[in-house]
N, C-alpha and C positions, 0 to 999 in steps of 0.2 A: 526348045531354043532358050527359053527363059532360065531353065535349070543350068544350062551351060554358062550363060552370062552371070548368074549368081555364083557359080563355082569359081570363076576367075578371081574375084576379090577375096574369097575365102582362101584360095591357094596362095595368093600374094600376101595376105595377112599372116598365114601360117609360116610362109617362107621368111618373112621379116622377123617373126618371133624366134624362129630357129636360128637365124643369123645373129640376132642380138644375144641369144643365150650362148652361142658358141664363142663370141668375142668378149663377153663380160669377164673382166679379171685378167685378160691377156692383152697387153697393149694399152690398157686404160688404167686409171688409178685403181689400185687394188686395196681392198680392205678385207679383214677377216673377223668374224665373230665366233668365239669358241668358249664354251663353258661359262658364259656370262662376261667375257672380256672382249673388247673391240680394239683393233689396231688398224690404222690407216697410214699410208705414206704417199705423199704427193711431191712432185717436183715443179719448180717454177718455169722451166723451159724444157721442151722436148726436141728442139733442133738447135744445135750450137756448133761453134767452130772450136778447133783445138785451141786450148788456152783460156776458153771461157769458163766462168764459174756458174755452177748450178746450185741452187738452194733446195734442200729437201726438208719437208716438214713431216714429222711423225707424231701421231696422236694415239694415245692409249686411254681407254675408258674402262672402269670397273662397273659393269652393269649387272654383276652377280647378286646384288642386294645384300652382300656381306661386307663387313670390314675384315680385311685380310691382314693378319699379323704374319709378316714374312721376314726373310733375310735376303740380303744381296748375295748372289753367287760369289765364290772366291775370286774369280777372274775379274769381276767388276770392282770388288773391294781392292784388289791389287792395283787396279788402274786409278784408284783414288775415289771410287764411288762411296757415298755415305748416306744418300737420301733416296726416297722413292722416285725422285726425278731421274735418278741414274739407271733405272731399269731399262730405259730406251737406248738402243744402239743401232747404228746403220753402217753400211759400207757400200762402196760402188763396185759393181761386178759386170763383166760382159753378159749381155742378155742371154746368150746361149749357154752360159755357165753360172747362172744365178743359183745361189745356194739356198734353195727353198727348205732344205733340211740342215740349216746352219747349226753346226755343233761346236760351240765355243770350248776352249780348253778348260780342263778341270784343274784349277789352281787351288792349292791348300792355303787358307788364310784364316787365322784365328785372332780374335773372335769375329765372326761374320756380322756386319752391321745389320741391326734390326730396323725394319721399316714398317709403317702402317699404310696400307692402301685402302682408304676409306671407300665405302659404298658410294657410287656415283662420281668418284673423283675422275678428273680428266688431267692427264699429263701430256704436255706437248713440248716439243723441242725442234730447233732448226739445226741443220747440219749443212756445211758448205763443202763442195768438191770442185776442184779445178781439173778439167778434162785435159789429159796430156797426150791422148792419141785418138785417132779416128776409129769409128766403129759404132756398134749399138750397145748401150749399157742400160742398166737399171740400178736404182738404189734399193738395197734390201734392208728392211727395217725389222727389228725384233724387240720384244719385251721379255725380260728374263727375271725371274725371282724364285725363291724357294718358299713354299707355303706350307710345308709340313703336311698334316692331315686335313687342313682346312679346305682343300680343293679335292673333290672326288672326280674321277673320270680320266685322269692323266695316267697313261700307261707307258712311262719311259723307264729307262734303267734305274734311275734314282727317284723313288716316289717323292712327290712334292715339288719337283722341279717343274716350273711352268715356263714354257717356251712357245711364244706366238710369233709367227714370221709372215711377212708379205712383201711383195715387190711393187715398185712404182711403175709409172708408164715407161715405155722405152724411150731412151734418150739417144737421138741420132747425132753423132759427132762427125763433122766433115773437115 
């Protein structure tokens, strides 16, 4: 009888851990750490009415232990980007169609602005979105830069392109 009573709390604890693991990153603030870089996006409200404004905060950190000499991608330079602070971009998307594999356009721009992303640097920005229709949305955040051969381990079509993306909590608009 004692073994059965002891088994109940163990099963409940295990169930709780499994449920927590299944929900982390979906429906909550999402962050990602990849190859020594960290990105997080949060929103200030998760329940709003049509016409309300939501503020999203994106934070990028270089935890690689290296100073990264990089360039801004052509599409960011074409939008007026000139500094390391411009590597952060966000957009609002329906949650069932969030672009976790966000592929920005390849725009030729010469010369590409050179930037230095120092070891330990934190870049943060705020973005505002006015919600114009009902539904469930997320803010998708990305950090984009070209690092040449400084970064090992990225296997994309264009070596050296660094792309780190994550979603915010779901925003319910009524």
